[in-house]
C-alpha positions in Angstrom: 88.8 90.7 36.4 85.3 89.5 35.4 86.6 88.6 31.9 89.3 86.5 33.4 86.8 84.6 35.5 84.6 84.0 32.5 87.6 82.5 30.6 88.5 80.2 33.6 84.9 78.9 33.9 84.8 78.2 30.1 88.0 76.3 30.3 86.8 74.2 33.1 83.5 73.4 31.3 85.5 72.4 28.2 87.8 70.2 30.2 84.9 68.4 31.8 83.3 67.8 28.3 86.6 66.4 27.0 86.9 64.1 30.0 83.4 62.8 29.3 84.5 61.9 25.8 87.7 60.1 26.9 88.1 56.3 27.4 86.4 55.0 30.6 88.8 52.2 31.4 86.2 49.5 30.7 83.3 51.3 32.2 80.4 52.2 30.0 78.9 54.8 32.3 76.0 52.5 33.4 76.7 51.5 37.0 73.8 49.0 37.2 74.4 46.5 34.4 77.9 45.1 35.2 77.2 43.5 38.7 76.7 39.8 38.9 73.2 38.8 40.0 72.8 37.9 43.7 72.1 34.2 44.2 68.6 33.4 45.4 68.2 33.0 49.2 68.4 29.4 50.2 67.0 27.5 53.2 68.9 27.8 56.5 70.8 24.7 57.7 72.7 24.6 61.0 76.3 23.3 61.4 77.4 20.2 63.3 80.4 20.0 65.7 79.4 23.3 67.3 77.8 24.1 70.6 74.9 26.3 71.9 74.8 28.5 75.0 71.0 28.2 75.2 69.0 25.1 76.3 67.8 22.6 73.7 64.7 23.6 71.7 62.6 21.2 69.6 62.6 23.7 66.7 65.4 25.9 65.5 65.2 29.0 63.2 67.8 31.3 61.9 66.8 34.1 64.2 67.6 32.1 67.3 70.7 30.3 66.0 73.9 31.4 67.7 76.6 28.7 67.7 79.8 29.0 69.7 83.0 27.0 70.0 82.6 24.0 72.4 85.6 25.3 74.5 83.2 28.1 75.7 80.5 27.5 78.3 77.5 25.8 76.7 74.5 23.6 77.3 74.0 21.8 74.0 76.4 20.1 71.5 75.4 19.3 67.9 77.0 16.0 66.9 75.4 15.6 63.5 73.0 17.3 61.1 71.1 15.0 58.7 68.5 15.5 56.0 65.0 14.0 55.6 64.7 12.1 52.3 60.9 12.1 52.2 59.3 15.4 51.5 56.1 16.5 53.2 54.1 19.7 53.7 54.9 20.1 57.4 57.6 19.0 59.8 57.4 15.4 61.1 55.2 15.0 64.1 55.9 13.1 67.3 55.4 9.4 66.6 55.9 9.6 62.9 58.1 7.2 60.9 60.2 10.0 59.7 61.0 11.3 63.2 61.8 7.8 64.5 64.1 7.2 61.6 65.8 10.5 62.3 66.3 9.6 65.9 67.7 6.2 65.0 70.3 8.0 62.8 71.1 10.4 65.6 71.4 7.6 68.1 74.0 5.8 65.9 75.9 9.1 65.2 75.9 10.1 68.9 77.3 6.7 69.9 80.2 7.1 67.4 80.8 10.7 68.5 81.2 9.9 72.2 82.9 6.5 71.7 80.2 4.3 73.4 76.5 4.1 73.8 75.6 7.6 75.0 73.2 6.2 77.5 76.2 4.8 79.4 76.8 8.4 80.5 74.9 11.2 82.1 73.8 12.4 78.7 70.6 13.0 76.8 70.1 12.9 73.1 67.4 14.9 71.4 66.4 15.8 67.8 65.7 19.4 66.7 63.8 20.3 63.6 63.3 23.4 61.5 60.6 25.8 62.6 57.3 25.8 60.6 58.3 28.9 58.5 61.8 27.3 58.0 60.2 24.1 56.7 57.9 26.1 54.4 61.1 27.9 53.1 62.6 24.6 52.2 64.6 23.5 55.2 64.6 19.7 55.5 67.3 19.0 58.1 67.3 17.4 61.5 69.8 18.2 64.2 71.3 15.7 66.7 71.9 17.4 70.0 73.6 16.0 73.1 73.3 17.5 76.6 75.1 16.7 79.8 72.8 16.1 82.8 73.4 16.0 86.6 71.7 12.6 86.7 69.7 10.3 84.5 67.0 10.0 87.1 63.8 12.1 87.2 65.4 15.1 88.9 67.9 15.6 86.1 69.1 19.2 85.3 71.2 20.4 82.4 74.9 21.0 83.1 76.7 24.1 81.7 79.9 22.6 80.5 83.1 23.5 78.7 84.9 21.1 76.2 83.5 18.9 73.5 81.8 15.5 74.2 83.7 14.0 71.3 85.3 10.7 72.5 84.0 11.5 76.0 83.0 7.9 76.7 85.9 6.2 74.9 87.6 5.4 78.2 87.1 6.1 81.9 85.1 9.2 82.4 83.3 11.1 85.2 80.3 11.1 82.9 80.0 7.3 83.0 77.3 5.6 84.9 78.7 3.1 87.4 78.0 2.0 91.0 74.8 3.3 92.6 73.2 3.6 96.0 69.5 3.0 96.0 66.6 4.6 97.8 64.2 1.7 97.9 61.4 0.0 99.8 61.2 -3.8 100.2 60.0 -4.4 96.6 61.0 -1.5 94.4 63.9 0.9 93.8 62.8 4.5 94.0 66.0 6.4 93.3 69.6 5.7 92.2 72.5 7.9 93.4 76.0 7.5 91.8 78.8 6.6 94.2 82.4 5.5 93.8 82.6 1.7 93.5 84.9 1.6 96.5 82.1 3.0 98.7 79.2 0.9 100.1 76.6 0.4 97.4 73.8 -2.0 96.4 73.4 -1.4 92.7 75.4 -0.9 89.5 74.8 0.1 85.9 75.3 -2.9 83.7 74.4 -1.7 80.2 71.7 -0.8 77.7 69.0 -3.1 76.3 67.7 -2.1 72.8 63.9 -2.6 73.0 62.1 -3.6 69.8 59.8 -1.2 68.1 56.6 -1.8 70.1 54.1 0.4 72.0 55.3 2.0 75.3 54.8 -0.3 78.2 51.7 0.6 80.3 50.5 -2.8 81.8 52.5 -5.2 83.9 52.7 -7.7 81.1 54.2 -5.0 78.8 57.2 -4.7 81.2 58.1 -8.4 81.2 60.2 -8.2 78.0 62.1 -5.2 79.4 63.0 -7.1 82.6 64.0 -10.1 80.5 66.2 -8.0 78.3 67.9 -6.3 81.2 68.5 -9.6 82.9 70.4 -10.8 79.8 72.5 -7.6 79.9 73.1 -8.1 83.6 74.2 -11.7 83.1 76.6 -10.8 80.4 78.1 -7.9 82.4 78.7 -10.0 85.6 79.6 -13.2 83.8 76.9 -15.5 85.2 74.4 -17.8 83.5 71.3 -16.1 82.0 68.9 -18.8 83.4 66.1 -19.1 86.0 68.7 -18.9 88.8 69.6 -15.4 87.9 66.6 -14.0 89.9 68.1 -15.6 93.0 71.4 -13.9 92.4 70.3 -10.3 91.8 67.4 -8.0 91.3 67.2 -5.8 88.3 66.3 -2.1 87.8 64.8 -1.1 84.5 64.9 2.5 83.4 63.3 3.0 79.9 63.0 6.4 78.3 59.8 8.4 79.0 56.7 7.9 76.9 57.4 11.1 74.8 61.0 10.0 74.0 59.7 6.5 73.2 57.3 8.0 70.7 60.2 10.0 69.2 62.1 6.7 68.6 64.3 6.3 71.7 64.3 2.5 72.5 67.4 2.3 74.7 66.6 0.9 78.2 69.2 1.5 81.0 69.7 -1.6 83.1 71.1 -1.9 86.7 71.7 -4.9 89.0 70.2 -4.5 92.4 71.4 -6.3 95.6 68.3 -6.1 97.7 69.8 -8.2 100.5 73.4 -6.9 100.8 75.9 -4.2 99.9 79.4 -4.4 98.3 82.4 -2.2 98.0 83.6 -3.1 94.5 82.3 -3.4 91.0 80.7 -6.7 90.0 81.8 -6.4 86.4 83.2 -9.8 85.4 82.9 -11.0 89.0 81.3 -14.3 87.9 79.2 -16.7 90.0 81.5 -16.2 93.0 80.8 -12.5 93.0 77.1 -12.9 92.5 76.2 -16.2 94.1 72.8 -17.7 94.3 71.0 -16.6 97.5 70.0 -19.5 99.7 67.3 -17.5 101.5 
């Protein structure tokens, strides 16, 4: 019995030795030298045409990046991702030429994405940048993000929405700004509340005036060009002469972006007509001099 076992063990050892000498089917026995080298880790770049569940953040890193399809509930939609062409040691700061240039590109891209000037709707455009560590690792992108708001007035809140904003302003839309009811004193509009144009109202969104690249208005004299620009937009919208009589036809409400957004490159001023002496129950778009007559008192 013991002798039989010794013979069996010897046979197994011999078989193993012969197997080791046989062909290896292309393997050389070294399991570490036939794998392709892994590519070097590259900088993180987000995707466009996707949405984010979380609120907008000014800087984005890989750890907090979690895109979803825009058919799911979300609060931010990325309409474009661009690249800085000028290298620098740190991300562009507020007020820098690079950030203003990025905002101008995002502005144009967002308009094309929604089908009209995005400021004609309850929307906000913002530019996100890589985090400091991401920038140090080589990320040089900027992300153009759109958000739906409850209002474009000071009390705005972010809306959790479903569905993409692509072509959202190409035609009639609940997002569009239109007729408004003001909360005002005798000399100044305090608030604007959207209403149906068939309802009684005393104001209406007439368009956007692109302000030139100049310091943010702080003094009364600084505001004069904004009022003049919005008056031109108003006259074109209604179809009345843009002349000195316009001030006797309608008041104008000027809503520029805030100082921080202005520094980031936003120069779009929302403009509204204001009927301080009466109300109407229809839109004044294209109404002409008969719809917006010169006041006699």
